[in-house]
C-alpha positions in Angstrom: 0.2 0.3 0.4 3.0 2.4 0.8 4.2 1.7 -2.6 0.6 2.5 -4.1 0.8 5.8 -2.7 4.3 6.3 -4.0 6.0 6.8 -0.6 9.6 6.3 -1.7 12.2 6.0 0.6 10.2 7.0 3.3 8.3 4.0 3.0 10.0 1.5 5.2 10.4 4.0 7.9 6.7 4.6 7.9 5.3 0.9 7.6 7.5 0.3 10.7 6.3 3.4 12.8 2.3 2.5 11.5 3.0 -1.5 12.4 4.1 -0.5 16.0 1.0 2.2 16.4 -1.6 -0.2 15.3 0.2 -3.2 17.4 1.0 -5.5 14.6 4.1 -6.5 15.9 3.4 -9.7 17.3 2.1 -10.8 14.1 4.2 -9.0 11.4 5.6 -12.1 9.9 2.1 -13.6 9.0 0.3 -13.1 5.7 -2.7 -11.6 6.3 -5.2 -14.7 5.3 -3.4 -16.3 8.6 -4.4 -13.5 11.0 -7.4 -13.2 13.3 -10.5 -11.0 12.6 -9.1 -8.4 14.8 -5.7 -8.4 13.4 -7.1 -7.9 10.0 -8.9 -5.0 10.9 -5.9 -3.4 12.4 -4.3 -4.2 9.0 -7.1 -2.3 7.5 -6.4 0.7 9.7 -2.7 0.5 9.0 -3.2 0.6 5.3 -5.9 3.5 5.7 -3.2 5.3 7.8 -0.1 5.0 6.1 0.0 8.0 4.0 -0.9 10.0 7.0 -4.2 11.2 5.4 -6.0 14.3 6.9 -9.4 12.7 6.5 -9.6 8.9 7.7 -13.0 7.5 6.5 -13.9 4.0 8.1 -17.0 1.6 7.3 -18.4 -0.5 10.1 -14.8 -0.9 11.8 -15.3 -2.9 14.6 -17.9 -5.5 12.8 -17.4 -9.1 13.9 -15.0 -8.4 16.5 -15.2 -9.8 19.9 -15.4 -7.5 23.0 -11.7 -7.1 23.6 -11.0 -6.5 19.8 -13.8 -3.8 19.8 -12.2 -2.1 22.5 -8.9 -1.8 21.0 -9.8 -0.8 17.5 -12.0 2.0 19.3 -8.8 3.1 20.9 -6.9 3.2 17.9 -9.6 5.5 16.3 -9.7 7.8 19.1 -6.1 8.4 19.2 -6.3 8.7 15.2 -9.0 11.5 16.0 -6.8 13.3 18.1 -5.0 14.5 15.0 -7.3 14.0 11.7 -10.8 14.1 10.9 -12.0 10.6 11.5 -15.8 10.0 9.5 -17.2 7.0 10.9 -19.8 5.1 9.5 -21.6 2.6 11.4 -25.3 1.5 13.0 -23.7 0.8 16.3 -24.9 3.4 18.3 -22.4 2.4 21.5 -19.9 2.6 19.2 -20.8 6.4 18.6 -21.2 7.5 22.0 -17.8 6.0 22.6 -15.6 7.5 19.9 -17.9 10.6 18.2 -18.0 13.9 18.9 -20.5 14.9 16.0 -23.2 12.9 15.0 -24.9 12.8 11.5 -28.0 10.4 11.4 -29.3 9.9 7.7 -32.8 8.0 7.1 -33.4 6.8 3.3 -30.6 9.5 1.9 -31.7 12.6 4.1 -30.2 14.0 7.0 -32.6 14.0 9.8 -29.8 15.2 12.7 -26.5 16.8 12.6 -25.2 17.9 15.8 -22.5 17.2 18.5 -23.4 14.0 20.7 -24.4 15.9 23.8 -26.5 18.2 21.9 -28.4 15.6 20.4 -29.4 13.9 23.8 -30.7 17.1 25.0 -32.3 18.4 21.9 -34.2 15.2 21.1 -36.7 15.1 23.8 -38.7 17.5 25.7 -39.4 15.2 28.4 -37.2 14.7 31.2 -36.7 11.0 33.0 -35.6 10.9 36.6 -34.5 7.7 38.4 -35.7 7.9 42.1 -34.7 5.5 44.7 -37.1 5.9 47.9 -36.3 4.3 51.5 -39.6 2.1 51.4 -42.6 1.7 49.2 -44.4 4.8 47.8 -47.7 4.9 46.0 -47.7 5.7 42.5 -50.9 7.8 42.7 -49.6 10.2 45.4 -46.1 10.6 43.1 -48.3 11.7 40.1 -49.4 14.8 42.4 -45.7 16.3 42.0 -46.1 19.6 39.9 -44.8 18.9 36.6 -44.8 15.0 36.5 -46.8 13.5 33.6 -45.9 9.9 34.1 -44.8 7.4 37.3 -43.7 3.8 36.8 -42.9 1.6 39.4 -39.3 -0.3 38.5 -39.3 -2.4 41.8 -40.2 -2.0 45.2 -38.3 1.4 45.8 -37.2 2.5 42.6 -39.5 4.8 40.5 -39.1 6.1 36.9 -40.5 9.6 36.8 -40.8 11.9 33.7 -41.9 15.5 33.3 -41.3 18.4 31.2 -37.7 19.0 30.2 -38.3 22.9 31.1 -38.1 22.6 34.5 -35.6 20.4 36.9 -38.0 17.5 38.3 -35.3 16.9 41.2 -36.2 19.7 43.6 -39.4 18.9 43.5 -39.6 15.2 44.0 -37.1 16.0 47.1 -39.7 18.7 48.6 -42.6 16.1 48.0 -40.4 13.4 49.7 -39.7 16.2 52.9 -43.3 17.1 52.6 -44.3 13.5 53.0 -41.8 12.4 55.2 -39.9 9.9 52.9 -36.2 9.4 52.8 -34.7 9.8 48.8 -31.8 7.5 48.8 -30.9 8.6 45.2 -32.0 10.4 42.2 -30.7 10.3 38.5 -31.3 12.2 35.5 -31.7 9.3 32.8 -30.6 10.5 28.9 -32.1 8.8 26.2 -29.6 6.5 24.3 -28.6 7.1 20.9 -30.4 4.0 19.6 -33.5 5.7 20.9 -33.2 9.0 19.6 -32.0 7.0 16.3 -35.3 5.4 16.3 -37.7 8.0 17.1 -36.0 10.4 14.2 -36.1 7.5 11.8 -39.5 6.0 12.4 -41.1 9.2 12.8 -40.3 10.2 9.3 -41.8 6.8 8.2 -45.1 7.5 10.1 -45.3 11.2 8.8 -45.1 9.9 5.1 -48.6 7.3 6.2 
């Protein structure tokens, strides 16, 4: 590949450096066909990086890898992204959250979202979800009287999922409710929607609008 890019005399040095960077040293004497799936993915990254491109385009780079290999390849991609623009195409939303700073969601050739990962979480939904653990059992009907609450679900004996408008933080109201009722709140946590949920909402919404 270095010869294809006509790297000349610098090719040998570049090859040695990219072998070390992508962790291929233990397998450097083997043919590509004899390598495991994970190492073949590393070879692919090495080939893409050998000529030091400004932009790196990757398509499903962790497909078919085991969990340990996925972590290793993601680290290589993240490290490359510190110095280059990396465009990553994937259907694995956990991968997007682990690696990407900016997300573009495309549905049937149409861009339905283009924003930073953090802003996409907050912009996609007007509903705030709070996971609350009380000390002891609490009646759902009573929790529904908290101002701003639009839905209450019981996760187990002491844990509840409380939803309300994102315009105002529910947690102070839940805490005040607990004080007024003589209850003890063991924990409160705002749950952000996953990228998988956001992806489904944005792509399914378009389909429903066309029906």
